[in-house]
N, C-alpha and C positions, 0 to 999 in steps of 0.2 A: 836549257838554253832558251832565251826569250824568242829568238827567231829560229825557225827550223828549216828555212829554205835559203840557200846561198847559191850564187852564181860562181862557176869556176871555168876558166879557160880550158877548152877541149885539149889543147896541146900540153897541159900540165901533167906531170907524173902524179900518180895517186899518192905518192909520198907528200906532195904539197897539201893534199886534203888531210892527211894524218897530222902533219905539223900544224895546220890551221885548227883542227879539232883539239889537239893538245893545248893550244893557246886559249881557245874559247872555254875549254873545260877546266883549265888550270892543272892539267896532268903534267907532272914533272917528267923529265927525260928518262929517269930510271924506273918510273912506274909503268905498269902494263896498260896498254890500250889496244883492244882488239876491234878491228873494223870488218864489216861484212857488207856485201852487196845483196840487196833484196832479202836479207836474213838467211842467205843460202850458202855463200862461200866467202872466203877471205881472199881478196885480190892481192897480188904482189905489189910492193911499193913502186916498181918500175913500169907497171901498166899505165897507159895513158887514160886520162879521164874520158877523152873522146871515144876511144876504143871500147871502154867499159860501157859507155852510154849507148853506142851503136849496138852492142851485143845484148845489153841487159836493161836498157832504159825502159821505164814504165810511165805511160801517160805524160810524156815530155819531161820526165825527171829521172835522175839516177838516185835511187834510194840507198843511202849509206846508214847502216845501223852500227852502233858502237857499244862497247861494254868494257868494264875494268877487269872482268874475269872472262875466261874462255866460255863462250856460250854454245858453240856448235863444234862438232868434230871431236 
């Protein structure tokens, strides 16, 4: 990705982030995409971005890692 910082509305479900990443990365709907917060855990798609940020934000950012293969767990 050319840009690695994006703004997301706090009220959005994390599913919106997943859909956005799929589009940016060109990942098809049937292909795997694993997402992690701070490289530590996989949030559920129905978590809100704002809640994740309040609980796990770092230096004013919510760090989302992604992988095509399961990286943790």
